[in-house]
C-alpha positions in Angstrom: -128.7 116.2 -235.3 -128.2 114.1 -232.2 -124.7 115.6 -231.7 -126.1 119.2 -231.9 -128.8 118.3 -229.5 -126.3 117.0 -226.9 -124.3 120.3 -227.2 -127.3 122.4 -226.6 -128.3 120.3 -223.6 -124.8 120.8 -222.1 -125.1 124.6 -222.6 -128.4 124.6 -220.9 -127.1 122.5 -218.0 -124.2 124.8 -217.6 -126.5 127.8 -217.5 -128.7 126.1 -214.9 -125.7 125.2 -212.8 -124.4 128.8 -212.9 -127.8 130.2 -212.0 -128.1 127.8 -209.1 -124.6 128.7 -207.9 -125.6 132.4 -208.0 -128.7 131.7 -206.0 -126.9 129.5 -203.4 -124.1 132.1 -203.1 -126.6 134.8 -202.5 -128.4 132.7 -199.8 -125.1 132.0 -198.1 -124.1 135.6 -198.2 -127.5 136.6 -196.7 -127.2 134.0 -193.9 -123.7 135.1 -193.1 -124.9 138.7 -193.0 -127.6 138.0 -190.4 -125.5 138.1 -187.2 -124.3 141.6 -188.1 -127.3 143.0 -190.0 -127.8 145.7 -187.4 -124.1 146.6 -187.3 -124.9 149.7 -189.3 -126.4 151.2 -186.2 -130.1 150.4 -186.7 -131.8 150.7 -183.2 -133.5 147.5 -182.1 -135.6 147.0 -178.9 -135.3 143.8 -176.8 -137.7 143.0 -173.9 -135.6 141.7 -171.1 -138.3 141.7 -168.4 -142.0 141.5 -169.4 -144.6 143.8 -167.9 -146.0 142.2 -164.7 -143.2 139.8 -164.3 -142.9 138.3 -160.8 -140.2 140.0 -158.6 -140.5 143.3 -160.4 -141.2 146.7 -158.7 -144.9 147.6 -158.6 -146.0 149.8 -161.5 -145.6 153.5 -160.9 -145.6 157.0 -162.4 -142.6 159.3 -162.5 -139.7 157.4 -161.0 -136.1 158.3 -161.6 -133.1 156.0 -162.3 -129.3 156.0 -162.4 -126.9 153.6 -164.1 -123.6 152.2 -162.7 -121.6 151.1 -165.7 -118.9 149.3 -163.7 -121.4 146.9 -162.1 -124.0 147.0 -164.9 -126.7 148.0 -162.5 -129.7 150.4 -162.7 -131.0 152.0 -159.5 -134.6 153.1 -159.5 -136.2 155.4 -156.8 -139.8 156.4 -156.1 -142.6 157.3 -158.4 -146.2 157.8 -157.3 -146.8 156.7 -154.7 -143.6 154.9 -153.6 -140.3 155.8 -151.8 -138.6 152.4 -152.2 -135.4 151.7 -154.1 -134.9 148.9 -156.5 -131.7 147.7 -158.3 -131.6 145.8 -161.6 -128.6 143.7 -162.0 -127.3 142.8 -165.5 -129.3 145.9 -166.5 -128.2 146.1 -170.1 -129.2 142.5 -170.8 -125.7 141.3 -171.4 -123.7 138.9 -169.2 -126.7 137.3 -167.6 -130.4 137.5 -166.8 -131.7 140.9 -165.5 -132.9 140.5 -161.9 -134.6 143.1 -159.6 -133.6 143.5 -155.9 -135.5 145.7 -153.5 -132.7 147.4 -151.6 -134.7 150.0 -149.6 -138.2 148.9 -148.6 -141.3 151.0 -149.1 -141.8 153.1 -146.0 -138.4 152.4 -144.6 -137.3 154.7 -141.8 -135.1 157.6 -142.6 -136.1 157.4 -146.3 -137.1 160.3 -148.5 -140.9 160.9 -148.5 -142.5 159.4 -151.6 -142.7 161.5 -154.7 -142.9 161.4 -158.4 -141.6 163.6 -161.2 -138.3 164.3 -159.3 -134.8 164.3 -160.8 -131.8 162.2 -159.9 -128.2 161.8 -160.9 -125.6 159.2 -160.1 -122.0 159.7 -159.0 -120.1 156.5 -159.8 -117.0 157.5 -157.9 -118.8 157.6 -154.5 -121.6 155.2 -155.5 -124.2 157.8 -154.5 -127.4 158.9 -156.1 -128.5 162.5 -155.7 -132.2 163.3 -155.8 -134.0 166.7 -156.0 -137.6 167.9 -156.1 -140.8 166.1 -157.1 -144.4 166.1 -156.0 -146.5 163.9 -153.7 -150.0 165.1 -154.5 -149.9 168.0 -152.0 -146.3 169.3 -151.8 -143.9 170.4 -154.5 -140.5 169.5 -153.1 -137.2 171.4 -153.4 -135.2 169.3 -151.0 -132.2 167.2 -151.8 -131.5 163.6 -150.7 -128.4 161.5 -151.2 -128.5 157.7 -151.4 -125.2 156.1 -150.3 -124.2 152.6 -151.6 -126.8 153.2 -154.3 -126.0 150.2 -156.4 -126.5 147.9 -153.5 -122.8 146.8 -153.4 -120.3 147.6 -150.7 -122.8 148.3 -147.9 -126.5 148.9 -147.1 -128.1 151.7 -149.1 -129.2 154.6 -147.0 -130.7 158.1 -147.5 -129.4 161.4 -146.1 -131.3 164.6 -146.4 -128.6 167.1 -147.4 -130.8 170.2 -148.2 -134.0 170.6 -146.2 -137.4 171.3 -147.7 -137.8 175.1 -148.0 -134.1 175.8 -147.3 -133.1 179.4 -148.1 -131.4 179.9 -151.4 -132.9 176.8 -152.9 -134.8 176.6 -156.3 -138.5 176.6 -156.0 -140.2 173.2 -155.7 -141.1 171.7 -159.0 -141.6 168.5 -161.0 -139.8 167.1 -164.0 -136.7 169.3 -164.1 -133.9 168.1 -166.3 -130.7 167.3 -164.4 -127.1 166.2 -165.3 -124.1 165.5 -163.1 -120.6 166.9 -163.5 -118.5 164.1 -161.9 -115.2 166.0 -161.8 -116.8 169.1 -160.1 -119.3 167.1 -158.0 -122.0 169.3 -159.2 -125.7 168.7 -160.1 -127.0 171.0 -162.8 -130.7 171.6 -163.0 -132.9 173.1 -165.7 -136.6 173.9 -165.9 -139.5 172.0 -164.6 -143.0 173.1 -163.6 -145.6 173.7 -160.9 -148.9 172.8 -162.5 -149.3 175.4 -165.3 -146.2 177.5 -164.4 -143.2 176.4 -166.4 -139.6 177.3 -165.5 -136.5 177.9 -167.7 -134.1 178.8 -164.9 -130.8 177.0 -164.3 -129.4 176.0 -160.9 -126.2 174.3 -159.8 -125.8 172.3 -156.6 -122.1 172.2 -155.5 -120.8 169.3 -153.4 -123.9 167.4 -154.6 -122.7 164.0 -153.5 -122.1 165.3 -150.0 -118.6 163.9 -149.7 -115.4 165.8 -148.8 
């Protein structure tokens, strides 16, 4: 009887060992999976700068932005009631801490008037941001401005008014039009937008949008 009891105990011990090995193996596999658990494409938000952080632009409504992939910088212009420009370095949160720099001060001379709800596109080849339209509380804009040295590198950023407000042949002033940029053709393509309760579904193309030869 004692010999049988020993054999049973060994079987039980083996079963326990195998069960523990399975559990430990599962834990090890789970831990190894953690660094790539979002590799399947699951979107995940990360806060790189908290709301109200020191050194950030003041809060605002309706700004626009462009992104320069080569320098990993985001350029932000305007929004009610500002006409300043800010550049966020290490914008994608990789390669270093994201840091804001005010490259064009609020109210700076030769700047575009303040506005919100405008559209902007970025031309990486010329490092220029092209801006159209918007609203400042009294005026719906249909002018075009170009910001040179937009990413803050290679020179001082500066605005040029390339299409005047009210210029013949321009789209009607509006807010929130959608805009994209054709880099090879240097064209800004605009769709829609609104003036209060009037909504547009027209399409406009601005040739030589970046104002370079």
